C-alpha positions in Angstrom: 25.3 -28.9 59.3 25.2 -25.1 58.0 25.6 -26.0 54.3 22.6 -28.3 54.3 20.5 -25.4 55.7 21.7 -22.8 53.3 20.9 -25.3 50.2 17.7 -25.8 51.9 17.0 -22.3 52.5 17.9 -21.3 48.4 15.7 -24.3 47.5 13.0 -22.9 49.5 13.5 -19.3 48.1 13.4 -20.8 44.6 10.2 -22.4 45.5 8.7 -19.3 46.4 9.8 -17.5 43.8 8.1 -19.7 41.2 4.8 -19.9 42.9 4.7 -16.1 42.8 5.9 -15.8 39.0 3.1 -18.3 38.3 0.4 -16.6 40.7 1.2 -13.3 38.5 1.1 -15.0 35.0 -2.2 -17.0 36.2 -4.0 -13.8 38.1 -2.6 -10.9 36.2 -4.4 -8.8 34.0 -4.1 -9.8 30.5 -3.1 -7.5 27.7 -4.3 -6.7 24.6 -1.7 -5.9 22.0 -2.3 -3.3 19.4 -0.2 -2.7 16.2 -1.2 -0.1 13.7 0.1 0.6 10.4 -0.5 2.2 6.8 -1.2 0.4 3.8 -0.1 1.4 0.4 -3.3 3.3 0.0 -2.4 5.2 3.2 -5.3 3.9 5.1 -4.6 2.9 8.8 -4.4 -0.6 9.6 -5.4 -2.0 13.1 -4.5 -5.3 14.1 -5.8 -6.7 17.7 -3.7 -9.5 19.6 -5.3 -10.7 22.6 -4.2 -12.5 25.3 -5.7 -16.2 25.3 -7.7 -15.1 28.5 -9.5 -12.2 26.9 -13.0 -13.2 25.6 -14.7 -10.4 24.2 -14.0 -6.6 23.0 -16.7 -4.2 24.0 -15.4 -1.1 22.3 -12.7 -0.1 20.0 -12.2 3.7 20.0 -10.0 5.9 17.9 -9.5 9.8 19.2 -7.3 12.6 18.7 -5.2 14.6 21.4 -7.1 17.2 22.4 -10.4 16.7 21.1 -13.4 16.5 22.9 -15.2 14.0 20.5 -14.4 10.1 19.1 -13.6 9.9 15.6 -15.1 6.4 15.5 -16.1 3.6 17.9 -16.7 -0.1 17.2 -19.1 -2.5 19.1 -18.1 -5.8 18.6 -21.1 -8.0 17.8 -20.5 -12.0 17.7 -17.7 -12.2 15.6 -14.3 -11.4 17.4 -12.7 -8.5 15.8 -9.0 -8.8 15.0 -8.6 -6.7 12.0 -9.8 -3.2 11.3 -9.5 -0.8 8.5 -10.0 2.9 9.8 -13.3 3.6 8.0 -14.4 0.2 7.1 -16.9 -1.2 9.3 -15.2 -5.0 9.8 -17.2 -8.2 9.8 -18.6 -8.6 13.5 -18.9 -5.1 14.5 -21.5 -2.2 14.6 -20.5 1.5 14.4 -21.8 3.4 17.7 -20.1 6.8 16.7 -20.9 8.6 14.4 -24.3 7.8 14.4 -26.4 6.4 11.8 -23.5 4.4 9.8 -21.6 8.3 8.8 -18.5 7.6 8.0 -15.8 8.7 10.5 -13.9 11.7 9.8 -10.3 11.7 7.8 -7.4 11.2 9.9 -5.2 14.0 9.6 -1.8 14.0 8.1 -0.6 15.0 11.7 -1.0 14.9 15.4 -1.2 12.3 17.8 -3.8 9.6 17.8 -5.1 7.1 20.2 -6.5 3.6 19.6 -8.3 2.1 22.6 -9.9 -1.2 23.6 -12.0 -1.9 26.3 -12.0 -6.0 26.7 -13.4 -8.6 29.2 -11.6 -11.3 30.3 -11.8 -14.0 33.3 -9.6 -13.4 36.5 -9.1 -16.9 38.0 -8.7 -15.7 41.5 -11.5 -15.2 42.3 -13.2 -16.5 39.3 -14.7 -13.4 37.9 -15.6 -11.3 34.7 -13.4 -8.4 34.5 -13.2 -5.3 32.2 -10.0 -3.7 31.4 -9.0 -0.9 28.8 -5.8 -0.4 27.2 -4.6 2.3 24.5 -1.6 3.1 22.3 -0.1 6.3 20.9 0.3 7.1 17.6 2.0 9.9 15.8 0.5 10.7 12.3 3.1 11.5 9.9 3.4 14.2 6.9 4.3 11.4 4.5 1.2 9.5 5.5 2.7 7.0 7.7 1.9 6.4 11.4 4.9 6.2 14.3 4.1 4.0 17.4 4.6 6.1 20.5 4.1 3.3 23.0 1.4 2.4 25.4 -1.0 5.0 26.6 -2.0 4.3 30.2 -5.4 5.4 30.7 -5.6 7.5 34.0 -2.3 8.9 33.8 -2.6 12.0 31.8 -4.5 10.0 29.3 -8.1 11.0 28.8 -10.9 10.0 26.6 -13.3 11.9 24.9 -16.5 12.9 26.9 -18.9 10.0 26.9 -21.8 12.0 26.5 -21.0 13.1 22.9 -20.5 9.3 21.7 -20.6 6.0 23.3 
């Protein structure tokens, strides 16, 4: 009789584990994967790959570590932004900073660059629109390359430039 109770206990534990995994999968905050590289001309290329639950991007921000101003800020209009060449405004986006369609400053050949995305997604429990942010940390190399240093967690030592200087 004890063996049946143990088997039933393990079955119940398995069902609970599957329910918790499903809940986390469905109800957890979706992410946006940000991939950055350089093309043959040395331009920074940014590809955004959102989770299927991400509905829209609000802004895509570029800033250097220690700077008090964004280098470039794009805002999504009606067409989803997925591919960005630094300095070229993609179809479906408007430039918020610098103002008056002035091209952004050129990227230096060294230093730490952050690329951040503010995005909207729908939670399932309770059903509601949510806003999240994510960012990646990149090392700009002297040879014109870019080395990914991983995800940058906003609020854990990572500070965006002052919003009073740019949107």
